[in-house]
Every structure is written in C-alpha cells, then in structure tokens.
C-alpha positions in Angstrom: 116.6 96.8 10.8 115.1 95.2 13.8 117.3 97.3 16.2 116.1 100.6 14.7 113.5 101.4 17.2 115.8 100.8 20.0 118.6 102.7 18.4 116.3 105.6 17.6 116.1 106.5 21.2 119.8 107.2 21.2 119.9 108.9 17.9 117.1 111.3 18.9 115.2 110.2 15.9 111.4 111.1 15.8 109.0 108.9 13.8 105.3 110.0 13.5 102.6 107.5 12.1 101.6 108.8 8.6 98.1 109.9 7.5 97.4 107.0 5.4 95.0 104.2 4.8 91.9 104.9 6.9 93.6 108.2 8.0 94.1 109.5 4.5 93.8 113.4 4.6 90.6 115.0 3.2 88.7 118.3 3.5 85.4 116.7 4.8 85.0 118.8 7.9 85.9 122.1 6.3 83.5 121.5 3.4 80.6 121.3 5.9 78.5 124.4 6.7 78.3 125.2 10.5 75.2 123.6 12.2 75.6 126.0 15.1 78.0 128.6 16.1 79.0 128.1 19.7 81.9 129.3 21.8 84.3 126.5 22.4 81.8 123.7 22.3 83.1 120.6 24.0 80.7 117.6 25.0 77.8 116.6 22.9 74.9 114.3 23.6 71.1 113.8 23.0 68.6 114.2 25.9 64.7 114.4 25.6 64.9 114.7 22.0 67.3 117.7 22.1 70.9 118.1 21.0 72.9 119.4 24.0 76.3 120.9 23.9 78.6 122.1 26.7 80.3 125.5 26.3 82.3 127.0 29.3 80.0 126.7 32.3 76.8 126.4 30.6 74.9 123.5 28.8 73.1 124.6 25.6 70.3 123.2 23.5 71.2 123.6 19.7 69.0 123.3 16.5 69.6 124.2 12.9 68.5 127.7 12.1 68.1 129.1 15.7 70.2 130.4 18.5 71.4 128.1 21.1 69.1 128.0 24.2 70.5 127.8 27.7 69.6 124.7 29.7 71.6 124.9 32.7 74.7 126.8 34.1 77.3 125.7 36.8 79.8 127.4 39.0 82.6 125.9 37.2 83.2 125.0 33.5 81.8 121.7 32.2 84.4 119.0 31.8 82.2 116.0 30.9 78.6 115.0 30.2 76.6 111.7 30.2 73.0 110.7 30.3 71.9 108.0 32.6 69.5 105.2 31.5 66.8 107.1 33.4 67.3 110.1 31.3 69.1 112.1 34.0 72.0 114.4 33.1 75.4 113.5 34.7 78.0 116.5 34.8 81.5 116.6 35.6 83.0 120.0 36.5 86.4 121.6 36.1 86.5 121.9 39.8 86.3 118.2 40.2 82.7 118.0 41.3 80.4 115.5 40.0 76.5 116.0 39.8 73.9 113.4 39.0 70.5 114.8 38.4 71.5 118.0 39.9 72.8 116.4 43.2 76.5 116.4 44.0 78.0 113.0 44.6 80.9 112.3 46.8 84.0 111.3 45.1 87.3 109.8 46.3 90.0 112.3 46.9 92.2 111.3 44.0 89.4 112.2 41.6 90.0 115.8 40.7 90.2 115.8 36.8 87.0 114.4 35.3 87.6 114.3 31.6 84.9 111.7 30.4 81.8 110.0 31.8 79.9 107.1 30.3 77.1 104.7 31.3 77.1 100.9 30.5 73.8 99.2 29.5 73.5 97.7 33.1 73.7 101.4 34.6 77.2 101.2 35.6 78.8 104.7 35.5 82.4 104.8 34.2 84.7 107.8 35.0 87.9 108.9 33.6 90.2 110.9 35.8 92.7 112.4 33.6 95.3 113.3 36.0 96.0 113.4 39.8 98.0 116.7 39.5 96.2 119.0 37.0 92.6 120.1 36.1 91.2 119.2 32.8 91.9 122.6 31.3 95.6 122.1 32.2 96.1 119.2 29.8 99.0 120.8 28.2 101.0 121.0 31.3 100.1 117.3 32.1 101.6 116.3 28.6 104.5 118.5 28.8 105.4 117.1 32.1 104.8 113.6 30.8 102.1 112.8 33.2 100.7 109.3 33.5 98.7 109.7 36.8 95.4 109.2 35.2 92.9 106.6 36.5 89.7 104.8 35.7 86.7 104.5 38.1 83.4 103.0 38.2 80.2 102.9 40.4 76.8 101.4 40.4 73.7 102.9 39.7 72.9 106.0 42.1 76.5 107.0 42.1 77.2 105.2 45.3 80.6 103.5 46.0 83.1 104.6 43.3 85.8 102.0 43.0 89.2 102.3 41.1 89.6 99.9 38.3 92.9 101.0 36.9 95.7 103.7 37.4 98.9 104.8 35.8 96.9 106.0 32.6 98.4 108.7 30.5 95.4 111.1 30.5 92.3 109.0 29.8 90.2 111.2 27.7 87.3 109.1 26.3 85.1 106.2 27.3 83.2 103.5 25.5 81.6 100.7 27.5 81.8 97.3 25.8 79.6 94.9 27.8 81.2 94.6 31.2 84.5 96.1 30.0 85.2 99.6 28.8 87.4 101.1 26.0 89.7 104.0 27.0 91.4 106.4 24.7 95.0 107.1 26.5 96.0 110.4 25.0 99.6 110.8 25.6 100.4 107.3 24.7 98.3 107.7 21.4 96.3 104.5 21.8 93.0 102.8 22.7 93.0 100.4 25.6 90.4 97.9 26.7 90.1 97.5 30.5 88.3 94.4 32.1 85.5 95.7 34.2 86.1 92.9 36.8 89.9 93.2 37.4 91.2 96.1 35.5 93.4 94.0 33.2 94.3 96.1 30.2 94.8 95.1 26.4 95.9 97.4 23.7 93.2 97.5 20.9 94.7 100.3 18.6 98.0 101.9 19.0 100.2 104.3 17.1 97.6 106.9 16.3 98.7 110.0 14.4 97.1 112.3 17.0 96.0 112.6 20.7 92.8 110.7 21.0 90.0 112.3 22.9 86.2 111.2 23.4 84.6 108.2 22.0 81.0 107.8 21.0 78.8 104.9 20.0 77.9 104.3 16.1 74.6 103.2 15.0 76.2 100.1 13.3 77.7 98.7 16.5 81.2 100.4 16.0 82.4 103.8 17.5 83.4 107.2 16.6 86.8 108.5 17.8 88.0 112.1 18.0 91.4 113.2 18.0 91.8 116.8 19.4 95.4 117.6 18.2 98.0 116.0 15.8 101.5 114.6 16.6 104.3 116.5 15.0 108.0 116.0 15.0 108.8 119.2 16.8 106.6 118.5 19.6 107.7 114.9 20.0 111.3 116.1 19.9 110.7 118.7 22.6 109.1 115.8 24.8 112.5 114.2 24.7 114.3 117.2 26.0 113.7 117.3 29.7 115.8 120.5 30.5 114.2 122.5 27.4 110.8 121.6 28.6 111.1 122.7 32.2 112.6 126.0 31.0 109.8 126.5 28.7 107.2 125.7 31.2 108.8 128.1 33.8 109.6 131.0 31.4 107.2 131.1 28.5 103.4 131.7 28.7 101.3 128.5 28.1 99.7 129.6 25.1 103.2 129.9 23.2 104.6 126.5 24.3 105.7 124.3 21.6 102.8 121.9 22.4 99.8 120.8 20.7 96.7 123.2 20.6 92.9 123.3 19.9 93.5 126.1 17.4 96.5 127.9 15.9 97.5 130.7 13.5 96.0 133.3 15.7 99.2 135.0 17.0 102.4 135.8 15.4 104.0 134.7 18.8 103.0 131.1 18.4 105.9 128.7 17.6 106.2 127.7 14.0 107.9 124.8 12.4 109.8 125.6 9.1 107.4 123.7 6.9 104.3 125.5 8.3 105.4 129.0 7.3 103.2 130.6 4.7 104.8 130.8 1.3 103.4 133.5 -1.2 100.6 133.9 1.2 99.6 130.2 1.1 99.4 127.8 4.2 100.1 124.5 2.9 97.4 121.8 4.0 100.2 119.3 4.5 102.4 121.4 6.6 103.2 120.4 10.3 100.7 122.0 12.5 100.1 122.3 16.4 96.3 121.9 15.8 94.1 119.8 13.5 90.4 118.5 13.1 90.1 114.7 12.9 87.2 112.3 13.5 87.7 108.5 12.9 85.0 105.8 12.3 85.8 102.4 14.2 84.3 99.2 13.2 82.9 96.6 15.6 86.4 95.5 16.4 87.4 99.0 17.2 89.6 99.2 14.0 89.8 102.4 11.7 87.6 102.2 8.7 87.7 106.0 7.4 88.2 109.6 8.8 87.0 113.1 8.5 89.7 116.0 8.4 90.2 119.7 8.9 93.8 120.0 7.8 96.6 122.3 8.8 95.1 125.3 6.8 91.6 124.5 8.0 89.5 126.1 10.8 87.6 123.2 12.3 90.2 122.1 14.7 90.1 120.9 18.3 87.5 118.2 18.0 86.8 116.7 21.3 83.4 115.2 21.1 80.9 113.8 18.4 77.4 112.1 18.7 75.3 110.2 16.2 71.6 111.1 16.0 68.8 110.5 13.6 71.3 109.3 11.0 73.5 112.2 11.3 77.0 112.9 13.0 77.1 116.0 14.9 80.8 117.2 15.6 81.9 119.8 18.2 85.0 121.8 17.0 86.3 123.5 20.3 89.0 125.3 18.3 86.7 126.2 15.5 83.7 127.6 17.6 81.1 125.6 15.8 79.0 122.4 15.7 79.1 120.7 12.3 76.7 118.0 11.0 77.1 115.4 8.2 74.6 112.6 7.3 76.1 109.1 8.0 74.5 107.6 4.9 77.0 109.3 2.5 80.2 107.6 4.0 
C-alpha cells in the first residue's frame, strides 16, 4: 500500500534493504589471504610508490612478504589521510588537528571531528567534519544520539581560508571529488549525497544502503569504490526508535556492549545477540543478523552499484573503512579483522 511507509512509523515496523542485486552476498573477502597484518588498519593511500596505511597514531608503509615499516607517528590517532597534488601528506588527527606537509593548519572552531580528506584535481581540499559534538572514535555515541551535526568544508591550495559548504549532515564519512562538486557518504542516513561546490546544494545519488557507508576511493575506470563499515539490522534500527531505552543504555551500559553497530563482533559473551545470530550446533550462520560485517561496493561512473565483495556474519574481515586501487589491484583495510587484503581488479 502507498500508505505503508507512513503507517510503519506508528506500527514500529522496521524494514532493512535486502542484500540482493549488486549487493548479493559472497565470501570474496574471506577467501583472500592477508596482504599484511596490521593492528586496526584504517586509511589507505599510495605515496611515493609506497602503500601507506594508518594504524592508531602511526602511518605505516606495507608491502607483501615484509613487516610494516614506520613512516611517521603523531601525538594523537590518525583519523584521515590524503595526498596533495604536490605529493605532500595531509593528516587529520583524532584530536581535531590538521597537518599539511608536517605543518599544523588553523581550522574553524566547529571542526573537531575530521573523518575524511580528499583533494580535487584543481588542488581544492575537501574536509568532512563528522560531528560537532563527538570525536571520530566516538561514532557509536553519535549514532545512538541520532546526531546530524556533521559538516562539509573546503579550502584552496595551501590550507588557507576554510569555508563551510554544507551542514546538518548525519556523520559524513567519505569524500569523492567530482569536478567542482563532491560526493559524500552520509553514514547515519545510509546514502550518498552530491554537494555542489559553489553553493552547497545537495542531491541524493544513492539511498537505502544496507549498511553504514564510510570512505570512498577513485576507481581506475572512472567509477569509485565504496566501503560500508557495519551492517544495518532490525534490532539496532528498533533501538534507534526507542528514545528512553537508548538513553538508559548509553548511561548504564559500557559502550562495547551497546546494541549498536561494531567493527568486529563475537569476541565476548557479554555482547548483545539477536536470536538468529546464536550459534546452533557450533555453527554461526553466515546469513544471521550481525553487528559487524565486511562490505566493499564498486560504483560505476554514475555512482550506481555494479557488484560487491563481502565478509559475512561468520567471517573475520569486518569493519572495512578504506580501500585504494593501485597497479590493477584493490587494497582493502579491515579495521575489525586487523589486516589489509589485496585482490586483482581484472578478475571482477
């Protein structure tokens, strides 16, 4: 019925987009051998011919068959990385500081949660400020409080004169420049939104995603790669509708055991479980509801999904926040799985 979506609000009915079509489940990620073992790998990029990954407050260079090499350390965990057209490393820190070529750049007071950085072809730097209230690592609290205080910023070459392009964004977590515009992954609204670079006008490009989208990365064919760091499920969606329950949970329960998305799960018997996720005869069903998942999606030039790579509920390569394409290979950082994966792009 046409009125069903409206009536569902009053019925308390929760509908999750199915994993079908381009999102059809597979085991492609769990079938891959680890390219490198790294503790909570987050941001990936290529600089000076090296593959770099952030891990805690360090940036490491990784290569097949060798131990990660320390490139640089910082006083705070690394929240975002980008490479300028001149080849300089731009680093956003958990503390809210922004470093460009090793130099701290002055930011507006509102910017305190840098979740993504990206340079356009003309040298324009785009910055995603995930929340006006929480640090990047406190994303679960921002979701459970139904935050929508994120914002989008830009500045010209040299990091001088940051200007606010748009606000009221529900945790922007990924950026993909498109000419003078930029595509933003809006995590808590499960969608990709294109913002006009001149006036901040927004238009929805892809909506009703089955998970929480994180960072975007250019693809060699002119499309893009999208990561989703956690799945949506009915229990979490239901809790998000229950204001008093959420408030009590936030105040009384340790955050690791909230009924909320996670980068990894099944590590403690204290974690919340949905009935379908309980092991039966020692088997964890791959299709069971889960707080964590691994999902990478290939987008075409129109930013529409073509296919996807999965680590299902019973897999280990969960919490994927970043990917990068290099030398006809796709590198995938599984923050929940503690590894970086690699797969050739010619086999898709």
